[in-house]
C-alpha positions in Angstrom: 90.4 109.9 30.9 90.4 106.2 31.8 94.1 105.9 30.9 94.9 109.0 33.0 93.0 107.6 36.0 94.8 104.3 35.6 98.1 106.1 35.5 97.3 108.1 38.7 96.1 105.0 40.5 99.4 103.2 39.7 101.5 106.1 41.0 99.4 106.2 44.2 99.9 102.5 44.8 103.7 102.9 44.3 103.8 105.8 46.7 101.8 103.9 49.4 104.0 100.8 49.0 107.1 103.0 49.4 105.7 104.6 52.5 105.0 101.2 54.0 108.5 100.0 53.2 110.1 103.1 54.8 108.0 102.6 57.9 109.0 99.0 58.2 112.6 99.9 57.5 112.8 102.1 60.5 114.3 100.3 63.5 111.9 100.3 66.5 114.5 101.3 69.1 112.0 103.2 71.3 109.6 100.3 71.4 112.4 97.9 72.2 113.5 100.1 75.1 109.9 100.1 76.5 109.7 96.3 76.3 113.1 95.9 78.0 112.0 98.3 80.8 108.7 96.4 81.3 110.4 93.0 81.4 113.0 94.4 83.9 110.2 95.8 86.0 108.5 92.3 86.1 111.8 90.7 87.1 112.4 93.2 89.9 108.9 92.5 91.2 109.8 88.7 91.3 107.4 87.8 88.6 109.1 84.4 88.3 107.6 83.5 91.6 104.1 84.9 91.0 103.6 84.8 87.2 106.3 82.5 85.8 104.5 81.6 82.5 103.8 85.3 81.6 107.3 86.4 82.6 109.0 83.6 80.6 106.9 84.4 77.5 107.8 88.1 77.8 111.5 87.3 78.3 111.6 84.9 75.3 109.8 87.4 73.0 112.2 90.1 74.1 115.2 87.9 73.1 113.5 87.2 69.7 113.1 90.9 69.2 116.7 91.6 69.9 117.8 88.9 67.4 115.4 90.3 64.8 116.9 93.7 65.3 120.4 92.4 64.9 119.3 90.9 61.5 117.5 94.2 60.5 114.2 92.3 60.4 112.3 95.2 61.9 108.8 93.8 61.1 109.5 90.6 63.1 111.1 92.7 65.8 107.9 94.8 66.2 105.8 91.7 66.5 108.0 90.3 69.2 108.2 93.6 71.0 104.4 93.8 71.2 104.2 90.3 72.4 106.8 90.9 75.1 105.1 94.0 76.3 101.7 92.3 76.5 103.0 89.4 78.6 105.3 91.6 80.8 102.3 93.9 81.7 100.3 90.8 82.6 103.2 89.5 84.7 103.4 92.8 86.6 99.7 92.8 87.3 99.6 89.2 88.5 102.7 89.7 90.6 101.3 92.8 92.3 98.1 91.0 93.0 100.0 87.9 94.4 102.2 90.1 96.6 99.2 91.9 98.0 97.6 88.6 98.9 100.8 87.4 100.5 101.1 90.5 102.6 97.5 90.2 103.7 98.2 86.6 104.7 101.3 87.7 106.7 99.3 90.4 108.5 96.6 87.8 109.4 99.2 85.4 110.7 100.7 88.1 112.9 97.3 88.9 114.3 96.6 85.3 115.1 100.0 84.9 116.7 99.5 88.0 118.9 96.1 86.6 120.0 97.8 83.3 121.0 100.4 85.1 123.0 97.8 87.2 124.7 95.9 84.1 125.7 99.0 82.5 127.1 99.7 85.6 129.1 96.2 85.7 130.5 96.4 82.0 131.4 99.8 82.5 133.2 98.5 85.4 135.1 95.3 83.4 136.2 97.4 80.4 137.4 99.7 82.7 139.4 96.8 84.5 141.1 95.3 81.1 142.1 98.5 79.9 143.8 98.7 83.3 145.8 102.4 83.5 145.3 103.9 86.5 147.2 106.9 86.7 145.0 106.1 88.8 141.9 107.2 87.4 138.6 109.8 89.4 136.7 108.1 91.9 134.3 107.9 90.7 130.8 110.2 92.4 128.3 108.2 94.7 126.0 108.1 93.5 122.4 110.5 95.3 120.2 109.0 98.2 118.3 109.2 97.6 114.6 111.2 100.1 112.7 108.9 102.7 111.0 108.6 102.3 107.2 110.2 105.0 105.2 107.6 107.6 104.3 107.0 107.9 100.6 107.1 111.5 99.3 104.2 112.1 96.9 105.0 114.3 93.9 102.9 116.9 92.1 104.8 116.6 88.8 106.6 113.6 87.2 109.3 113.8 84.5 108.9 111.0 82.0 112.0 108.7 81.7 113.2 106.6 78.8 110.9 103.6 78.0 108.2 104.6 80.5 104.5 104.4 79.9 101.4 105.9 81.6 100.9 102.4 83.3 104.5 102.2 84.8 104.4 105.9 85.9 101.0 105.5 87.6 102.4 102.4 89.4 105.3 104.4 91.0 104.8 104.7 94.8 105.3 108.5 94.6 102.6 108.9 92.0 99.6 106.6 92.6 101.2 103.2 93.4 98.7 101.5 91.2 99.0 100.9 87.4 95.2 100.8 86.9 95.0 104.5 87.7 96.8 105.5 84.5 93.6 107.1 83.0 94.0 109.8 85.7 97.4 110.8 84.2 96.0 110.8 80.7 93.0 113.1 81.7 95.1 115.5 83.7 97.6 115.9 80.8 95.4 115.9 77.7 97.1 119.2 76.6 100.4 117.3 75.9 99.3 113.7 75.4 97.4 113.0 72.3 97.7 109.1 72.4 98.0 107.3 75.8 100.5 104.9 74.1 102.8 107.8 73.1 104.6 109.7 75.8 108.2 111.0 75.5 111.2 111.3 77.8 111.4 114.7 79.4 107.6 115.4 79.4 106.5 116.9 82.8 103.2 115.3 83.8 101.0 116.9 86.4 99.8 114.6 89.1 96.2 115.1 90.3 95.6 114.6 94.0 92.0 115.7 94.6 90.1 112.6 93.4 87.0 111.1 95.0 86.5 107.4 95.7 84.1 107.3 92.8 86.6 108.9 90.4 89.3 106.4 91.5 87.0 103.5 90.9 85.9 104.9 87.5 89.5 105.2 86.4 90.2 101.6 87.4 87.1 100.4 85.5 88.2 102.4 82.4 91.7 100.8 82.6 90.2 97.3 82.8 88.0 97.9 79.8 90.7 99.5 77.7 92.9 97.6 75.3 95.7 100.1 75.5 97.3 98.3 78.5 95.5 95.0 78.7 94.7 93.7 82.1 94.4 89.9 82.7 90.8 88.8 83.4 89.3 92.1 82.3 86.2 92.1 80.0 87.2 93.2 76.5 85.5 96.4 75.2 82.1 95.7 73.5 81.4 92.4 75.4 
């Protein structure tokens, strides 16, 4: 009996090792596509200006992954791909936050400038009233009306593209415009998504639109606490 058990254990170890070798031998093309998409997304958002260290780390890791793929070193390629994805996601988050701060600063600057112009106009009108000039000054030209921003058409359903993730889809303006809301997509499509990390091109995801403020904040908090798409500065689960 002991000899039979030893024989069965030996075959089990051989089978497990073979399965691991087959898994490592499979080239991670899908994962590489996802990393390339995320690095390109960071580049398009001008991550080099807002998160240069994270973007450079992601770009370097992506190149390492490509070289490993060319050499058929798929294990090293997977490690580099994961590293590239992690830093590219952080670069996107930091860039979005930096752009939001910059936009707010520009709005505040415009408000202050308008206040200054209004003060100058009131001062000029007061001075002219004191001199009792008969001749009326020429009417000031109205400020040009800024062109309206193009309206974003919200969608009720989104077709998954190659290399996309729940984070990148949630960040699309026509979806939620915020990557942190990816848990809403996951919850609304549990019938076809078993693992938030695994979605496939061609899947039609339903977009929920009836959330309360509490539900939105709860989704953001879950995203910050999750290690599926790490968020810089978030508290790791269990701490």
